[in-house]
C-alpha positions as a Markdown table, in Angstrom:
| # | Residue | x | y | z |
|---|---|---|---|---|
| 1 | Met | 21.9 | -17.8 | 2.1 |
| 2 | Pro | 20.9 | -21.2 | 3.4 |
| 3 | Ala | 18.1 | -19.6 | 5.7 |
| 4 | Val | 16.0 | -22.6 | 5.6 |
| 5 | Thr | 15.6 | -25.4 | 2.8 |
| 6 | Val | 14.5 | -28.7 | 1.7 |
| 7 | Glu | 15.9 | -30.6 | -1.2 |
| 8 | Asn | 13.0 | -31.4 | -3.4 |
| 9 | Pro | 10.3 | -28.3 | -3.2 |
| 10 | Leu | 8.2 | -30.8 | -5.1 |
| 11 | Thr | 7.2 | -32.3 | -1.8 |
| 12 | Leu | 5.7 | -29.2 | -0.2 |
| 13 | Pro | 2.2 | -27.6 | -1.0 |
| 14 | Lys | 1.7 | -25.9 | -3.8 |
| 15 | Val | 0.3 | -22.3 | -4.3 |
| 16 | Ala | -2.4 | -22.0 | -6.5 |
| 17 | Val | -3.4 | -18.7 | -8.0 |
| 18 | Pro | -7.7 | -18.6 | -9.2 |
| 19 | Ala | -8.2 | -18.1 | -12.5 |
| 20 | Gly | -9.0 | -14.3 | -13.7 |
| 21 | Ala | -6.8 | -13.0 | -10.7 |
| 22 | Ala | -6.3 | -9.5 | -11.5 |
| 23 | Glu | -2.0 | -8.8 | -12.2 |
| 24 | Arg | -0.7 | -6.4 | -9.8 |
| 25 | Pro | 1.2 | -3.7 | -12.0 |
| 26 | Val | 5.0 | -2.6 | -10.8 |
| 27 | Leu | 4.1 | 1.1 | -10.1 |
| 28 | Ala | 8.2 | 1.9 | -9.2 |
| 29 | Val | 11.5 | 0.3 | -8.7 |
| 30 | Thr | 14.1 | 2.0 | -6.1 |
| 31 | Thr | 17.0 | 1.4 | -5.2 |
| 32 | Ala | 18.3 | 1.5 | -1.7 |
| 33 | Pro | 21.4 | 3.4 | -0.4 |
| 34 | Ser | 23.7 | 2.2 | 1.8 |
| 35 | Gly | 24.5 | 3.4 | 5.2 |
| 36 | Phe | 25.5 | 1.9 | 8.8 |
| 37 | Glu | 23.9 | 1.4 | 11.9 |
| 38 | Gly | 24.3 | 1.0 | 15.5 |
| 39 | Glu | 28.1 | 0.8 | 16.1 |
| 40 | Gly | 28.7 | 0.4 | 12.4 |
| 41 | Phe | 27.1 | -2.9 | 10.7 |
| 42 | Pro | 26.3 | -1.7 | 6.8 |
| 43 | Val | 22.9 | -1.9 | 6.3 |
| 44 | Arg | 20.9 | -1.2 | 2.8 |
| 45 | Arg | 17.8 | 1.4 | 3.5 |
| 46 | Ala | 15.4 | -0.5 | 1.5 |
| 47 | Phe | 12.1 | 1.5 | 1.8 |
| 48 | Ala | 14.4 | 5.2 | 1.0 |
| 49 | Gly | 12.4 | 7.2 | -1.5 |
| 50 | Ile | 8.9 | 5.4 | -1.2 |
| 51 | Asn | 5.8 | 7.6 | -0.6 |
| 52 | Tyr | 4.4 | 6.2 | 2.6 |
| 53 | Lys | 1.3 | 5.8 | 1.3 |
| 54 | His | 2.4 | 2.5 | -0.9 |
| 55 | Leu | 4.6 | 1.5 | 2.3 |
| 56 | Asp | 1.6 | 1.8 | 5.3 |
| 57 | Pro | 1.8 | 0.1 | 7.7 |
| 58 | Phe | 5.6 | -0.9 | 7.1 |
| 59 | Ile | 7.8 | 2.0 | 8.4 |
| 60 | Met | 11.2 | 0.9 | 7.4 |
| 61 | Met | 13.0 | -1.9 | 6.6 |
| 62 | Asp | 17.0 | -2.4 | 6.6 |
| 63 | Gln | 19.0 | -5.2 | 5.0 |
| 64 | Met | 21.8 | -6.0 | 7.3 |
| 65 | Gly | 25.2 | -7.5 | 5.5 |
| 66 | Glu | 25.5 | -9.3 | 3.7 |
| 67 | Val | 29.4 | -9.1 | 5.3 |
| 68 | Glu | 31.8 | -11.8 | 6.0 |
| 69 | Tyr | 33.2 | -10.3 | 9.5 |
| 70 | Ala | 37.3 | -10.9 | 10.1 |
| 71 | Ala | 37.8 | -11.6 | 13.7 |
| 72 | Gly | 37.0 | -8.7 | 15.8 |
| 73 | Glu | 34.6 | -7.3 | 13.3 |
| 74 | Pro | 31.1 | -8.0 | 14.3 |
| 75 | Lys | 28.6 | -5.5 | 15.8 |
| 76 | Gly | 25.9 | -4.7 | 16.7 |
| 77 | Thr | 23.6 | -1.5 | 18.7 |
| 78 | Pro | 23.9 | 0.4 | 21.6 |
| 79 | Trp | 21.0 | -0.1 | 24.5 |
| 80 | His | 18.4 | 2.4 | 22.7 |
| 81 | Pro | 14.6 | 2.9 | 23.3 |
| 82 | His | 11.3 | 1.7 | 21.2 |
| 83 | Arg | 7.7 | 2.7 | 21.6 |
| 84 | Gly | 4.6 | 2.4 | 19.5 |
| 85 | Phe | 5.6 | -0.1 | 16.9 |
| 86 | Glu | 7.0 | -3.8 | 16.1 |
| 87 | Thr | 10.5 | -5.1 | 15.2 |
| 88 | Val | 10.8 | -8.2 | 12.9 |
| 89 | Thr | 14.4 | -9.2 | 13.0 |
| 90 | Tyr | 15.0 | -12.0 | 10.1 |
| 91 | Leu | 18.5 | -13.5 | 10.7 |
| 92 | Ile | 19.3 | -15.7 | 7.2 |
| 93 | Asp | 22.9 | -16.0 | 8.1 |
| 94 | Gly | 25.0 | -16.0 | 11.2 |
| 95 | Ser | 23.7 | -15.5 | 15.1 |
| 96 | Phe | 22.3 | -12.3 | 17.1 |
| 97 | Ile | 21.7 | -12.1 | 20.6 |
| 98 | His | 18.6 | -10.0 | 22.1 |
| 99 | Gln | 18.2 | -8.3 | 25.6 |
| 100 | Asp | 15.9 | -5.6 | 26.8 |
| 101 | Ser | 15.2 | -3.5 | 30.0 |
| 102 | Asn | 12.2 | -6.1 | 30.8 |
| 103 | Gly | 14.4 | -9.1 | 31.2 |
| 104 | Gly | 13.6 | -10.0 | 27.5 |
| 105 | Gly | 15.2 | -11.8 | 24.5 |
| 106 | Gly | 17.3 | -14.6 | 23.4 |
| 107 | Thr | 19.3 | -15.9 | 20.5 |
| 108 | Ile | 18.2 | -16.2 | 16.8 |
| 109 | Gln | 20.5 | -17.2 | 13.6 |
| 110 | Asn | 20.0 | -19.4 | 10.6 |
| 111 | Gly | 16.7 | -18.6 | 9.3 |
| 112 | Asp | 15.2 | -17.5 | 12.9 |
| 113 | Thr | 12.9 | -14.5 | 13.6 |
| 114 | Gln | 12.1 | -12.7 | 16.6 |
| 115 | Trp | 8.9 | -10.5 | 16.9 |
| 116 | Met | 9.6 | -7.6 | 19.4 |
| 117 | Thr | 6.3 | -5.8 | 19.9 |
| 118 | Ala | 7.9 | -2.4 | 21.5 |
| 119 | Gly | 4.3 | -1.1 | 22.3 |
| 120 | Ser | 4.0 | 1.5 | 25.6 |
| 121 | Gly | 8.1 | 0.9 | 25.2 |
| 122 | Leu | 11.3 | -0.3 | 26.4 |
| 123 | Leu | 15.0 | -0.3 | 26.2 |
| 124 | His | 16.4 | -2.8 | 23.8 |
| 125 | Ile | 20.1 | -4.2 | 22.5 |
| 126 | Glu | 21.3 | -6.0 | 19.8 |
| 127 | Ala | 24.7 | -7.4 | 19.6 |
| 128 | Pro | 26.5 | -10.7 | 17.9 |
| 129 | Pro | 27.4 | -13.3 | 20.6 |
| 130 | Glu | 31.4 | -13.6 | 21.9 |
| 131 | Ser | 31.8 | -16.6 | 19.8 |
| 132 | Leu | 31.1 | -14.8 | 16.7 |
| 133 | Val | 33.2 | -11.8 | 17.0 |
| 134 | Met | 36.6 | -13.9 | 18.1 |
| 135 | Ser | 36.1 | -15.6 | 14.8 |
| 136 | Gly | 34.5 | -13.7 | 12.4 |
| 137 | Gly | 31.8 | -14.9 | 10.1 |
| 138 | Leu | 29.4 | -14.4 | 7.5 |
| 139 | Phe | 26.2 | -12.1 | 8.7 |
| 140 | His | 23.3 | -11.3 | 6.6 |
| 141 | Gly | 19.9 | -10.1 | 7.7 |
| 142 | Leu | 17.0 | -8.0 | 7.8 |
| 143 | Gln | 15.0 | -5.8 | 10.4 |
| 144 | Leu | 11.5 | -4.6 | 9.3 |
| 145 | Trp | 9.5 | -2.3 | 11.2 |
| 146 | Val | 5.6 | -2.7 | 11.7 |
| 147 | Asn | 3.0 | 0.2 | 12.7 |
| 148 | Leu | 0.7 | 0.0 | 15.4 |
| 149 | Pro | -2.5 | 1.0 | 14.8 |
| 150 | Lys | -3.4 | 4.3 | 17.8 |
| 151 | Ala | -5.2 | 1.3 | 20.2 |
| 152 | Asp | -2.4 | -1.0 | 20.4 |
| 153 | Lys | 0.5 | 1.3 | 20.7 |
| 154 | Met | 0.8 | 1.3 | 24.3 |
| 155 | Met | 0.0 | -2.3 | 24.9 |
| 156 | Asn | 2.2 | -4.6 | 27.0 |
| 157 | Pro | 5.7 | -5.6 | 25.0 |
| 158 | Arg | 5.9 | -8.8 | 23.7 |
| 159 | Tyr | 8.2 | -11.2 | 21.8 |
| 160 | Gln | 7.8 | -13.9 | 19.7 |
| 161 | Asp | 10.7 | -16.4 | 19.0 |
| 162 | Ile | 10.2 | -17.6 | 15.4 |
| 163 | Arg | 12.7 | -20.6 | 14.5 |
| 164 | Gly | 13.3 | -21.1 | 11.2 |
| 165 | Gly | 11.8 | -24.6 | 11.1 |
| 166 | Gln | 8.5 | -23.2 | 12.1 |
| 167 | Val | 7.8 | -21.3 | 9.1 |
| 168 | Gln | 5.4 | -22.4 | 6.8 |
| 169 | Leu | 7.0 | -24.0 | 3.5 |
| 170 | Leu | 5.6 | -23.7 | 0.0 |
| 171 | Thr | 6.4 | -24.0 | -3.3 |
| 172 | Thr | 4.7 | -23.3 | -6.9 |
| 173 | Pro | 3.4 | -25.8 | -9.5 |
| 174 | Asp | 6.3 | -26.6 | -11.3 |
| 175 | Gly | 8.8 | -26.5 | -8.0 |
| 176 | Gly | 10.7 | -23.8 | -9.5 |
| 177 | Ala | 10.3 | -21.4 | -5.8 |
| 178 | Leu | 11.0 | -22.5 | -2.5 |
| 179 | Leu | 8.0 | -19.8 | -0.7 |
| 180 | Arg | 9.0 | -19.5 | 3.3 |
| 181 | Val | 5.6 | -17.9 | 4.7 |
| 182 | Ile | 7.2 | -16.3 | 8.2 |
| 183 | Ala | 3.7 | -14.4 | 9.0 |
| 184 | Gly | 0.1 | -13.6 | 7.4 |
| 185 | Glu | -1.2 | -16.4 | 5.0 |
| 186 | Leu | -0.8 | -17.2 | 1.6 |
| 187 | Asp | -3.1 | -19.4 | -0.2 |
| 188 | Gly | -4.6 | -20.8 | 2.8 |
| 189 | His | -1.1 | -21.3 | 4.4 |
| 190 | Glu | -0.7 | -19.5 | 7.9 |
| 191 | Gly | 3.0 | -18.7 | 9.0 |
| 192 | Pro | 4.0 | -18.9 | 12.1 |
| 193 | Gly | 4.0 | -15.1 | 13.3 |
| 194 | Ile | 1.2 | -13.6 | 15.1 |
| 195 | Thr | 0.9 | -10.0 | 14.0 |
| 196 | His | -1.4 | -6.9 | 15.5 |
| 197 | Thr | -1.5 | -5.3 | 12.1 |
| 198 | Pro | -2.8 | -7.9 | 9.5 |
| 199 | Ile | 0.6 | -8.5 | 7.2 |
| 200 | Thr | 2.2 | -11.4 | 5.3 |
| 201 | Met | 6.0 | -11.6 | 5.1 |
| 202 | Ile | 7.7 | -14.5 | 2.5 |
| 203 | His | 11.1 | -15.4 | 1.7 |
| 204 | Ala | 11.0 | -16.4 | -1.7 |
| 205 | Thr | 14.4 | -18.2 | -3.1 |
| 206 | Val | 13.2 | -18.2 | -7.2 |
| 207 | Arg | 15.4 | -20.6 | -9.3 |
| 208 | Pro | 17.3 | -19.1 | -12.5 |
| 209 | Gly | 14.6 | -19.1 | -15.1 |
| 210 | Ala | 11.7 | -19.9 | -12.7 |
| 211 | Glu | 8.4 | -17.4 | -12.5 |
| 212 | Val | 6.2 | -17.1 | -9.7 |
| 213 | Thr | 2.6 | -16.1 | -9.4 |
| 214 | Leu | 1.2 | -15.4 | -6.0 |
| 215 | Pro | -2.5 | -14.9 | -5.3 |
| 216 | Trp | -2.3 | -11.7 | -2.9 |
| 217 | Arg | -5.2 | -9.9 | -0.6 |
| 218 | Glu | -6.4 | -6.9 | -2.7 |
| 219 | Asp | -6.8 | -5.4 | 1.0 |
| 220 | Phe | -3.4 | -5.3 | 1.3 |
| 221 | Asn | -0.3 | -3.3 | -0.2 |
| 222 | Gly | 2.7 | -5.2 | -2.2 |
| 223 | Leu | 6.3 | -4.7 | -1.9 |
| 224 | Ala | 9.0 | -6.9 | -3.2 |
| 225 | Tyr | 12.7 | -6.6 | -2.1 |
| 226 | Val | 15.6 | -8.4 | -3.6 |
| 227 | Leu | 18.0 | -9.7 | -1.1 |
| 228 | Ala | 20.3 | -11.1 | -3.5 |
| 229 | Gly | 20.5 | -11.8 | -7.9 |
| 230 | Arg | 18.8 | -10.3 | -10.6 |
| 231 | Gly | 15.2 | -10.9 | -12.2 |
| 232 | Thr | 12.2 | -8.9 | -13.3 |
| 233 | Val | 8.8 | -8.0 | -11.7 |
| 234 | Gly | 4.8 | -8.0 | -12.5 |
| 235 | Ala | 3.9 | -9.3 | -15.9 |
| 236 | Glu | 5.6 | -6.3 | -17.3 |
| 237 | Arg | 8.8 | -7.7 | -16.8 |
| 238 | Arg | 10.5 | -4.4 | -15.0 |
| 239 | Pro | 14.0 | -5.4 | -14.1 |
| 240 | Val | 15.0 | -5.6 | -10.7 |
| 241 | His | 18.3 | -6.9 | -8.5 |
| 242 | Leu | 20.1 | -6.6 | -5.0 |
| 243 | Gly | 19.1 | -4.2 | -3.2 |
| 244 | Gln | 15.8 | -2.8 | -5.2 |
| 245 | Thr | 12.4 | -2.5 | -4.1 |
| 246 | Ala | 9.3 | -2.7 | -6.4 |
| 247 | Val | 6.1 | -1.3 | -5.4 |
| 248 | Phe | 2.9 | -2.8 | -6.6 |
| 249 | Gly | -0.1 | -1.2 | -7.5 |
| 250 | Ala | -3.9 | -2.7 | -7.0 |
| 251 | Gly | -4.6 | -6.1 | -7.5 |
| 252 | Ser | -5.1 | -10.1 | -6.5 |
| 253 | Ala | -1.9 | -11.5 | -7.9 |
| 254 | Leu | 2.3 | -10.5 | -7.9 |
| 255 | Thr | 4.9 | -11.7 | -10.1 |
| 256 | Val | 8.2 | -12.4 | -10.0 |
| 257 | Arg | 10.9 | -14.0 | -12.4 |
| 258 | Ala | 14.6 | -15.0 | -11.8 |
| 259 | Asp | 16.6 | -14.4 | -14.5 |
| 260 | Glu | 18.0 | -17.3 | -16.7 |
| 261 | Lys | 21.6 | -16.5 | -15.6 |
| 262 | Gln | 22.7 | -15.4 | -12.1 |
| 263 | Asp | 25.4 | -13.6 | -10.2 |
| 264 | Gly | 28.6 | -16.0 | -9.9 |
| 265 | His | 28.0 | -16.1 | -6.2 |
| 266 | Thr | 24.2 | -16.1 | -5.9 |
| 267 | Pro | 22.7 | -19.2 | -7.6 |
| 268 | Asp | 18.9 | -17.9 | -7.3 |
| 269 | Leu | 17.1 | -14.9 | -6.7 |
| 270 | Glu | 16.3 | -14.2 | -3.2 |
| 271 | Val | 13.3 | -11.9 | -2.7 |
| 272 | Val | 11.2 | -10.7 | 0.2 |
| 273 | Leu | 7.6 | -10.3 | -0.4 |
| 274 | Leu | 5.4 | -7.9 | 2.3 |
| 275 | Gly | 1.8 | -6.7 | 1.9 |
| 276 | Gly | 0.0 | -5.5 | 5.1 |
| 277 | Arg | -3.4 | -4.1 | 5.4 |
| 278 | Pro | -2.8 | -0.2 | 5.6 |
| 279 | Ile | -3.8 | 1.6 | 9.0 |
| 280 | Arg | -4.7 | 4.9 | 7.2 |
| 281 | Glu | -3.8 | 6.7 | 11.0 |
| 282 | Pro | -1.8 | 10.0 | 11.1 |
| 283 | Met | 1.9 | 8.7 | 12.1 |
| 284 | Ala | 4.5 | 11.1 | 13.9 |
| 285 | His | 8.1 | 9.3 | 13.6 |
| 286 | Tyr | 11.4 | 10.3 | 14.6 |
| 287 | Gly | 14.1 | 7.7 | 15.6 |
| 288 | Pro | 12.9 | 5.1 | 18.0 |
| 289 | Phe | 9.3 | 6.3 | 18.5 |
| 290 | Val | 6.4 | 5.8 | 16.1 |
| 291 | Met | 3.2 | 7.4 | 17.5 |
| 292 | Asn | 0.2 | 9.2 | 16.2 |
| 293 | Ser | 1.2 | 12.9 | 17.3 |
| 294 | Gln | 4.0 | 15.4 | 17.7 |
| 295 | Ala | 3.0 | 15.5 | 21.1 |
| 296 | Glu | 2.7 | 11.8 | 21.7 |
| 297 | Leu | 6.4 | 12.1 | 20.7 |
| 298 | Lys | 7.3 | 14.6 | 23.1 |
| 299 | Gln | 5.7 | 12.6 | 25.8 |
| 300 | Ala | 7.7 | 9.3 | 24.4 |
| 301 | Phe | 10.9 | 11.4 | 24.7 |
| 302 | Glu | 10.1 | 12.0 | 27.9 |
| 303 | Asp | 9.2 | 8.9 | 29.4 |
| 304 | Phe | 12.3 | 7.6 | 27.7 |
| 305 | Gln | 14.5 | 10.4 | 29.9 |
| 306 | Ala | 12.6 | 9.9 | 33.0 |
| 307 | Gly | 13.6 | 6.2 | 32.7 |
| 308 | Arg | 10.2 | 4.9 | 32.5 |
| 309 | Leu | 11.1 | 2.9 | 28.9 |
| 310 | Gly | 13.1 | 0.7 | 31.8 |
| 311 | Thr | 16.6 | 0.9 | 33.0 |
| 312 | Val | 19.8 | -0.9 | 31.8 |
| 313 | Pro | 20.8 | -3.7 | 33.7 |
| 314 | Ala | 23.8 | -2.8 | 35.9 |
| 315 | Val | 25.9 | -5.6 | 34.4 |
| 316 | His | 26.2 | -3.6 | 31.0 |
| 317 | Gly | 26.5 | 0.1 | 31.9 |
| 318 | Met | 25.1 | 2.7 | 29.4 |
């Protein structure tokens, strides 16, 4: 799991927790069910079973892989529409090509992030490059859906390509963790992702036995999803492992700790930390559309069927 790394984390800026910060309790730990997405790539549904009041403004998150493909096996998605939210695709291992009906897109790989604001709507496809299909190889990433407030749901679509080398790298006072700030802010350090809905997204690598306590905005919710390894969350040290999500309660700091002994193929605890300011608006969600009402969902489907979200470039067919 390379993503972006450094040889000596102690050379990085250190995150400090203010004295007297209120530790967030752990409200729940859930285990993601496994399934398949698109043309058949394996996913874990990170937020399945979690009440939306604890997720808002996040809608869903899939861990894609980790899977070692044989030649000819890599798979993607067919063309599909989106409206009313943002998709965040963070690729840890492998490569993925994105294209949309407006001519946007690009290739992301090994620590890159593509932030797509669907807004008023578009058609979109994600696929492995031909070289990966021919050779096979490791594929691992995340896709996160972030809601947009009603005022922004019909904005023009937008892309941000965030290269792995652009993320803000931080560490803890003892150098026991590498913190990659992809979006938002942590202890005054800003990540490169520009968000319409205020959020923080961090990929943390925590060495065996190390503990991370981070300052956390009190107006944000708090979630931790384990990409690999095992450890504990909260001052109460609730156990967590690969494929589990911890939901934190109110407070101004949160804690994650890596077990002294990790799995044989996983040297460290790998965890994604998410926080966002709840939108607290009605949400109507069905398939690739996230709106505020059933009437708006119906309109989104009608617009899609009428071709108003764009058309697939002829070279690809349907």
